[in-house]
N, C-alpha and C positions, 0 to 999 in steps of 0.2 A: 562743860567738862574741861579742866585745865589741860593744855597741851604741854608736855614736859620736854619736848624736843621739837625743833623745826621739822616740818613735814611738807611734802609736796606729792600731789596725786597725779597719776598719769592715766587719763581715760582715752578711749579710742572712738573714732567715727564708726567702727564696726569690729567684729571679731577678726582675729588673725592679722591685725595691722602691725604687730610687732611690739606690743606693750610689754610682754614678759621679757623679751630679749633686751629691749632698751633699759628696763629697770635693772636687769642683771648686769648689764654693762656699766650703768651708772653706779650701782652698788660696788662693783670692783674699783671703778675710778675713784670714788670718794673714799673707799677703804684704803686705797693706796696713798691717799693724802693724810692718812692717820685718823680719819673720822670713824666713830663707832656707828655703823650703818645697820639699820634693821629693815628688811623688806616686809610689806604687809599687803594682804589682799583680803578685804572684808568678806567677800563671798566668791567662791569659785565653783565651777561645774566641770568635773573631770573624773574619769575612771583611771587616770594615771596618777597615782598617789605615792607618797613616800612616808616611811616611818621616821618619827622624830625621836630625839634623845629623851624627851619627857614622856615617851610611851604612847603617843597618839599618831594620827596621820593627817597630812596636809597635801595640797596639790603639788605635783612634781615641780612646777615652775617656781613655787616659793622655796622649795628645798634647794633648787639650783641657785636662786637669788641669795639664799643664806650662805651657800658655798661661795658665791661671788663676793659676799661681804666678809667672808672668812669667819663666820660664826656658826655654831650648831643650829640646826633647824629646830624650831619650836612650834607647838600647836597654836600659839598666839599669832604666828605670822599669817595664818589662814583660818580664822575662827569658825567660818561656816564653809563646809565643803559639801557640794551636792554630787552624788554618784548615781547617774541614771541607771535604772534597772529595767524591769519589763512592765507588766501591767500595773504594778503598784506604784509606779512613778519613780521617784528618786529616793535613795537613802540619804538622810540628812545627818551629817557629822558636825558636831559642835565642839569646838576646842579639843579636837582630836578624837572624840568618842562618838559612837552611834547615838543619835538623839531620837531618831524615829524615821518614819518614811512618810512621804507625802506626794500626792499628784500635784500637777502644776497649779491648779486653782487653789487647792488647800494651802499650798506653800505660800502663796501671796498673802494670806491672812497670818500665817505662822511668822512671817518676817517681822511683824510688830514686836513679837517677843524676843526675836533674835538680835535686834539692834543693841540691847543691853550687853549681850555677850561680846558683840563686835567692839563696842566702845570700851568695854573692860579690857579686852586684849590689846587694843590700840594704846590705851593709857599705860598698860604694863610695859609694852615695848618702848614707848616714849620715855619711860622713867629710866631706861638703861641705855639710851642712844643719844648720839649727837644729831642724828638725822634719820627720819623715817621716810622711806620711799614707798608710796602707796600705789597699787595697781588696781584700776577699775576692771569691770567685767563686761564683755560684749560691747554694746554701743551706748555712748552717752545720750543718744537721741531717742532711746526707747521710752518715749514719754507715756506710752500706754501702760508701762510698768512703773511709773514714777511714784505712785502711792505706796507707802511703806518701803520704799527702796532702801537697801542697805549696801548696794554694790557700787553705785556711782554717785550721783548728785545728792541722794539722800544721806549717804555717809559724809560726803564732803561738807555739806551744810551743817550736819549735826556736830561734826568734829572741828569745824572751822578750818578746813584744809584747802588751800588754793589748788587749782587744777591746771595742768597742761594737757591740751588735746593733741592726739596723734592721728595722722592720716596716712594711708598707704597709697602712694602714687603708682605703685607697680600694677595695681588692679584697675587703674583708670578712674576718672571722675573725681579726683581728689578735691578739686576746687569746689565742685557742687556739694560733695559730702561735708566739707568744712563749713561752707556758707549755709548749707541746708541745716546743719546742726544748730547754728546760731538762730536760724529762723524758727525751728520747732521748739527750742528750749524756752521755758518760762524765763522772763527777764531776770528774776532773782537767781536762777540757776546759771544762766549765761554769764552773769556778773562774777561768778566764782572762777571762771576760766581766765587765766592771766596771759596765756600765750599758746602757741601751737608749734608742733614739730611735724615735718613731712618726712616720712620714712621710706626706705627701699627705692631711692632714686637711682636711675641708671642714665649715664650720659653726661653731657656738659651742664654743670649747674647754672651757667649763665643763661641757658635756655628757659629756666624756670624762675628767673629773678622777677619777671613781671607777674608770674603766678603767685609768688609769695607776697608781693606788694598788693595784689588784688584781694587776696584772702584777708590780709591785715586791714585793708581799707574797708571791706564789706563787713567785717566782724568787730573791728576795734581791738582785736587781740594782737599781742606782740609776736612777730616772727622770730622764733627762738633757734631755728636751725633746719637745714636741709641735709638729711642723713643718707648717704649713699647705701645701696644694697650691700649687705655684709655677706660675702660669699662663703664664709666658714660656718654659717648658722646651722647647717646640717650636722655639724659635729656635736652640737649640744642636744641634750635630751629634750624632746618635744612633749608638750602636755596635751595639746589639742589633737583629737583624733583626725582632724582635717589634714594633719601631716601625713597620714596614711594614704591619702588620695594622690600624693605626689609620687611619681614613678622613681624607682631607684635605678641608677645606672647599672647596666649588666656588666659583669666581669667575666668575659668569655674565657680568659686564661686562668681563672681561679681553680684551685685544686679541690674545693669542696662546694657542693651546692646544697643549700638549706632552703626548704620550702615551708611557708607559713600560711595556712588558711586564715583569712581575715574575716572574723565574724562580727556581727553588729554591735555586740556589747563587750568587745575586747577591752581588757584592763591591764594596766602596768605594761603597756607595749614598749616602754623604754628598755625592757629586757632584751629587745632585739637590736638596739642601737649599737652595742659593741660588735655584733656580727656584721652589721652594715658597714662598720668602719674597718673591719679586718680585711686586708688586701687579698688574703687567700680564700675568702668566702664570697660566693655569689648568692646573695640573699634574695629570694623570690617571694614577694607578697602576692598571694593568690586570692583573688576576689571570687565570690560566688558566680557561677556561670563559666568559670575557667577550670580546667583540669589541673591537678597537681602534676608537676613535671615528672616524667618517667625516669629521668636520670638523677633525681634527688638522692643525695646520700642520707640526709636527715630531714624528717618532718617534725616541726615543732608545733604543738598545740599550746598557744599562750593562755594567759589568765583571762577570766571572764567575770563580769559583775553579776551575771545571771546565767549560771551554768546550765540549768535545764533548758532555758529558752535558747541559748546559743547551741546546745546539743541538738535541739530540734532543727535549727537553721543549718547546722552542719550536715545533718541527714538530708534536709530538703535540697541542699546544694550538691549532694552526691559525694561529698568529701569522705564520708565513711567508707564508701566503696573504693575510692582511690587509696585511702590509708590502708585498708585491708590488703589490697593488691600490692602496695608498697612493702608491706611486711612479708607477704608471700615471696616477693622477689629478693628477700634478704636485707631490706632497708631497715634503718633505725628510726625510732620515734621517741620523742621526749615530750612529756606533758608537764607544763608549769602551772601549778596551783589549780585553777579551774580546768585546765587541760589535763592535768593529772587525774582529776575526778572523772572526766569524760572517758578516760582509758579503761576504767574499771567495769565491773559487771553491772552495777546499778548505782543510781543517785536518787536519794529520797530527801524530800523537803517537807516533813510532816507538819511543821509549824508555820509554813508559808514565809520563810525567811527572805526568799528572793521573788516570790510571786504567790499565786494560789497554791495551797498545799497539794503535793502530788509526788510522783516518782516516775522514773523512766529507766529502761535498760541503757547501760553504757555501751561503749564500743567493744567490750569484752577482750581487750588485749592485755589486761592485767587482772589477776585474780584478787581483786579488792572490791569493797563496797563503801560508799560514802553516805553519811547522814548529815545533812545541813542543819546544825543546831548549835546552841551554846554561844559563848562570848566570842568576839572576834579576837584572834591572836595577832598582836602587833608587836613585833620584836626583832631587833637586829640579832643575827645569828652568825656563828663561825663554826667550822668543823672540817671534816675531810670526807671525800667521796670514797667509794669502795676500793679505788685504786690507790688510796692514801694520798690523794692530791688535796691540799688545803683549799678552803674557800671562805669568803665572807659575803653576806647578803642579808636578806631580811624576810620575815614571814608576815603575810597579811591575808588572813583567810578566816572563814567560819566553817565549821564542820569537822567531822572525824572520819578518817579513812582507815579501814582495817581489812585484813584478809591474808591468805596464805603467802602471797608475793611480798608481804611486808617482812617475811623472814629473810628476804634478800634486799635489805635497805639500799637505797641509792647512796645514802651518806650517813655519817654519825656525827651528831652535833657535839660541840666541845664538852657539854656536860654529860655526854655519854649516851644521849637519847638516839635511838634509831630513827632515821628520817627517810620517807619515800619508799618506793618499791621498785622491783625489777622483775622482768619475766625470766623464766629459766634460761632462755638463750642470751639474756643480757641486752637484747636489741630493742626492747621496749622498757622505758623507765619513766617514773613519775616522781615529782618532788614539789613540795610547797615553798621551796627557797626561790625568792626573786633576787635579781641582781647577780646571778651566777656568772654570766659571761663578762661582766665588768671586771671581774677578777682575772687578771692576765694568766694566772696559773691554771685556772679552770678552762679558759678559752683555749689555751695552748694544749691542754690535755685532750680536748675534743678534736682539735686539728690533728694531733698525733694519731688519735684513734682512726682517723680516716686517711692516714698516710700523707698528710700535708706538711709534716714537720712541725716545728714549734712556732709560736707567734712572735713577731718582732714589734708588735704594737703595744705601746704603753698607753692604755686607754685612759686611765685617770690622769696621767700626765698630759695627754692631748686635751682633755677637758680644761685643765688649768691653763695651758697655752692658749686655748681658744678664748677663754674668759679674759685673759690679759690682752689678747689682740682686739677683742670686742671693746674693752675699755679704752684702748688707744684710738680705735676707730671712732667712737662716739666723741671722745675728747677733742678730736681733730675737727669736728663739725658742729659741736654744740658748746656754747659758752657755759662752762660748769660754774663759774663764779656768779653769773647772772641767775642761774637756776637756784643757787644757794640764797641769793637775795630775795627770790620769790617765796622760798619756803618760810613758813611761819607756824 
């Protein structure tokens, strides 16, 4: 397959080594040089997805990388997206649309057929770019999954793209992980790697100079940079649910406390990022086994990739009891997408969209019922909430929700369609709109509702400032010109 633009692939010694962040920073840095940059990830696994301008969905990281490159997000930037569900395995999204579902073993065979889509999308991006920055998935050394691989070396070899390997020194053992990767890779795969980057370094770089030399000597790969830890990374939307394991700093002086039960199949959890960034909000992520805080002003039920399964886990954790008590005390509840469905009287999945066909009673806090069926709705939306506060966001869901509380919609979309539902008291609301709190107008309205005044945070502006800072950070520690010479 002809490569129509220089390309360079960034693989990791493991998950969460900073591949997505480094590609985003490089995309912004090269875009600032006037290059037409396109991010690309052949295969991604994430329930944190974004809607694209061409009417599909891709991993959140590739949407952020597209933003860094100052181009609209396209389904071709992440042609294969795996969205873990429950017993049926993962939903397989190909070039933005649902392709089917597969358990892990069946998916390994399916990959043979998916490589054609991957190469087609890569070629399409290459035809419109000066540079394509490719991100691998997981670990380059997963040699047990090498057959039919489309995410790492399988793609790199098929597309003729050189590789830079990234290691995370912050987690320890980076020398062993780098050298070990060389040891376990087949010689033809190892030969594709042109150099390495060490990420998340803390302290005096001189202390690791010998380490860089040792890795280079043992592997034969060029040392391309030692990148210090980037302290502003938390400002950017995270794609991997591993980010939810990190504790948020408590804001004891904040005027509003928001509690969020964290369920196993949480989806589109970047809905919470603007709340975590808001100085007047103390966002508390509550894991199973912990009670919801009694002094919470607002409880948010976020999206889910398998609503019935997560509803069962919510009940098993006792969150249903805590939420009911919260409402009795006069507290507010907001359900987003799957969380909205949970708030109703019942959820039915007659066709087995998310798992075995079945149904279950909801939390009963809204007089609505949901049936999971039909095509997935993927669309950017704008509108105004009942208080006439404008918003912009997106919808990404399957299913239809109807019932008496729909007569009190949460919002009205720009085309006039009623959206969401509210309880008679107005203290329990549900909506299918994601990205609501990234809109400063909406976030400010919720703050005002709880007596905290208006928001002073320009959330979208902060994202742009952080991407600019990330680009400068990487450019100060990585030879961008040398990386360009490696791309082909």
